[in-house]
Legacy VTK file of the C-alpha trace (Angstrom):
# vtk DataFile Version 3.0
C-alpha trace
ASCII
DATASET POLYDATA
POINTS 130 float
-32.737 23.303 8.375
-34.148 23.376 5.270
-37.133 21.141 4.355
-34.937 19.859 1.365
-32.233 18.820 3.493
-34.175 17.343 6.280
-35.601 14.718 3.427
-32.234 13.973 2.202
-31.046 13.254 5.721
-33.915 10.917 6.412
-33.682 9.106 2.747
-29.791 8.644 3.585
-31.103 6.695 7.157
-33.648 5.361 5.205
-31.149 4.091 2.831
-28.731 2.573 5.311
-30.928 1.114 7.428
-32.660 -1.159 3.999
-28.714 -1.658 2.607
-27.791 -3.227 6.088
-30.695 -4.914 6.393
-29.891 -6.538 3.092
-26.245 -7.151 3.925
-27.459 -9.092 7.413
-29.291 -11.120 5.541
-27.108 -11.754 2.913
-24.781 -12.698 5.382
-26.879 -15.168 7.554
-27.578 -17.209 4.241
-23.732 -17.363 3.327
-23.014 -18.566 6.819
-26.134 -21.121 7.154
-24.489 -22.714 4.251
-21.195 -22.937 6.204
-20.944 -26.353 7.938
-21.076 -26.612 11.799
-17.755 -25.946 13.469
-17.199 -27.150 16.957
-16.200 -23.850 19.091
-12.636 -23.858 20.452
-12.502 -24.477 24.573
-11.756 -22.095 26.867
-12.284 -19.331 24.339
-14.037 -15.652 25.495
-14.951 -13.096 23.134
-15.624 -9.544 23.911
-17.503 -7.814 21.520
-17.211 -3.807 21.843
-17.594 -1.890 18.403
-19.235 1.287 19.775
-16.879 4.584 20.308
-13.576 4.959 21.934
-15.836 6.509 25.367
-17.635 3.234 25.545
-14.515 1.770 25.152
-12.884 3.560 27.973
-15.669 2.621 30.317
-15.505 -0.990 29.254
-12.141 -1.106 29.512
-12.243 -1.273 33.517
-13.563 -4.473 33.761
-10.910 -6.365 31.492
-8.519 -6.778 34.515
-11.627 -8.176 36.542
-12.461 -10.668 33.539
-8.855 -12.084 33.509
-8.305 -12.442 37.464
-12.640 -14.141 37.751
-12.551 -17.406 38.722
-14.978 -18.132 35.464
-12.553 -17.070 33.029
-9.036 -18.386 34.423
-7.266 -20.261 31.522
-9.423 -18.518 28.927
-7.489 -17.059 25.488
-9.670 -14.146 25.868
-9.987 -12.004 22.336
-11.497 -8.578 22.011
-13.716 -7.593 18.514
-13.509 -3.586 18.536
-13.607 -0.457 16.641
-10.096 0.819 14.647
-10.972 4.315 15.598
-9.549 3.142 19.100
-7.096 0.778 18.096
-3.815 2.576 19.174
-5.621 3.212 22.886
-6.903 -0.357 23.295
-3.250 -1.920 22.275
-1.292 0.587 24.344
-3.145 -0.372 27.524
-4.608 -3.032 27.504
-2.126 -5.641 25.413
-1.677 -7.709 28.939
-5.580 -8.407 29.317
-6.197 -8.950 26.476
-4.418 -12.006 24.151
-5.718 -11.261 20.517
-7.302 -8.428 18.850
-9.891 -8.251 15.833
-10.376 -4.594 14.365
-13.327 -3.687 12.387
-14.026 -0.362 10.350
-17.601 0.122 11.024
-18.448 2.251 7.589
-16.723 -0.546 5.913
-19.332 -3.073 7.325
-22.378 -0.755 6.021
-21.462 -0.949 2.385
-19.091 -3.851 1.899
-20.516 -7.480 1.588
-17.012 -9.534 0.960
-15.607 -7.768 4.223
-18.625 -8.506 6.198
-18.643 -11.891 5.568
-15.283 -12.795 6.099
-15.383 -10.884 9.685
-19.150 -13.134 9.879
-17.211 -16.407 8.828
-14.248 -15.517 11.129
-16.082 -15.509 14.359
-19.028 -17.803 13.677
-18.906 -20.492 16.163
-15.372 -20.152 17.309
-15.823 -19.149 20.781
-17.146 -20.699 24.024
-18.370 -17.464 25.577
-19.278 -14.148 23.734
-19.655 -11.406 26.129
-21.131 -7.835 24.378
LINES 1 131
130 0 1 2 3 4 5 6 7 8 9 10 11 12 13 14 15 16 17 18 19 20 21 22 23 24 25 26 27 28 29 30 31 32 33 34 35 36 37 38 39 40 41 42 43 44 45 46 47 48 49 50 51 52 53 54 55 56 57 58 59 60 61 62 63 64 65 66 67 68 69 70 71 72 73 74 75 76 77 78 79 80 81 82 83 84 85 86 87 88 89 90 91 92 93 94 95 96 97 98 99 100 101 102 103 104 105 106 107 108 109 110 111 112 113 114 115 116 117 118 119 120 121 122 123 124 125 126 127 128 129
C-alpha cells in the first residue's frame, strides 16, 4: 500500500467522521425544536442497523421477545438495514408487526433523509432495544 493511498484513506475516514457529527448535531437541533410527543403505549422498537450476519445472530431472539410475558400485547417495530430486507421479510414477518428500513450510506450523505428517520422514531416507542 502506497503512502498516498494510506493518506487518502485516512482523509476519507476523517471526513466521514466529522461530516457524520455535523449531520448528527443538526438533526439533534432540529429534533429539539419539535414539541415533545408522548410515546404510544405497548410499543417496542428493535434497532439493528448492522450487517446481515449480526441480524442472523439476533433473529433467534425475536420469537422469545414476542412470546415473553414482559412484551405480551406489544406492537413490535424493527428498524434494520435495507441490505437484509428480503431475508427479514421472508423469515420474520410473523414476529414483527412493522418494519422500518434504512440505507446506511444515505444517512452519511443525505441530511433530509437522516432528519426524516429521526423524526419518524423520535419519542414514539415505549421501549427501545438495540
